[in-house]
N, C-alpha and C positions, 0 to 999 in steps of 0.2 A: 504494500500500500504506500502511496506517496502522500506525505503530509507537509503542509507549509507551516513553518515555525518562523514567524516574522517574514523576512525576505529569503530565508533559506529553505530549500526543499529537501526533506529527509525521507528515507525509505524505512518503513516499519515492517517487520516480518522475519521469517515466515510465521503465519498465523494458522492455528487450527480452525476448522469450521465453526466450532462453538465460540471461539474468540471473535471471529468475524461477525457472527450473529449478535454477540454482545455489543460490539462496537456500532453496529447498525442501530440496535435498540437504544443506545445512548445518544445517537445522533452524530457520532464521530465519523461515520462513513455515510456520505450522501450519494445520490445517484450519479453525480459527476465526479466523485472521487476516483482517482486512477488506481487500478489494481493490476496485478499480473500473477500468473501461476508459473512457479519455477523461474525460468529465464525467458519466458515468452514476451511478446510485445505488450506494452501497457494498454489497457482498455478501461472504459468507464464502468463503474460498479453496476449501473443499470443494465449492462449487457449480461450479467450473471443471472440466468433464469431462475426465478423463484426466491432470490436472496431477500428482497424486501417483503415479499409475501410471508416467508418463513419467519421473519423478524417480528411480525405482528401476530403470528399464531401463538396461542398460549402454550407455554412450556409446562410439561407434565413431569412431576417428580414422583418416583416410585419408592415405597417403603416396605420392608419386610413385615408381614403380619405377626410374626413370632416375637421379634425383638424391637421393632420400630426403627431399625437402622435404614438409612437412605441407601438405595441400591440402584444399579443400572436397570434399564428396561428389561423385563423378563423375556425369555427364560434366562435365568442367571442363578448364581449361588450367593447367599448372603455372606458378606465378609465377617460379620460378627458371630452369628450362630451357625454358620455353614449349612443352612437349610437350602435344599434345591427348590427353586421357585419356577414353576411353569407359567405359561400365559394365563391370566385370570386369577392368579393367586396373590399377587402383590396389591397393596393399597396405593392408588394413584391420586396425587393431589395437584391441583392447579393453583400455584401460589398467588397468582394475581386476583383470585377470588377467595378471600378468607371465608372459611366455613363451608367450602365446597369440596366435595370428594368425588373423584371419578374412578370407576373401576377400569381395568385394562381394556375392556371392550369398548370404552368410550362413553358408556352411559353415565349420566351425572346424577348423583344423589345429593341434594342440597341439605343445608343445615336443618336443625330441628324446627325452626320457624317455617321453612317451606313445607316440611312434613306435616306440621299442624295445619297449614293452609290447605293442603291436599285432603287431610282427614276431615276438615270442616266442610270442604266442597262435597266430599262423598256423603257425609251425614245429611247435608241439605238435599242432595240428589235422592237419597233413599227416602227421606220424609215426603218428598214431592211425588214419588212414584205412585201411580194409580193402583189401587188394589182390586 
């Protein structure tokens, strides 16, 4: 990545994809920022397909259900309790939405307030049902 510091142009990198996404989320990389892969020619960041779309996508963090250790996306092995975790076994959390938990299949289960709201809706629906 090329970065201007005053009137001096500096080169930053190499960057891992996660670092690149973090820099886009922070606004350090704009569509016109110059990037390159390895020793290729420089190109604008807007030319990287899906980079800015991925940056606005919510990041999901996974946790072991046995010991609550943060883990990589399943299937994986928990580094703390050494439990083998398959798809659908880990607890997934979207940090940008406090109180929201998502399972690995992407279904979202909201906080207790949302659950109470759904329960209230169901009660009203049952009361209004013709007999």
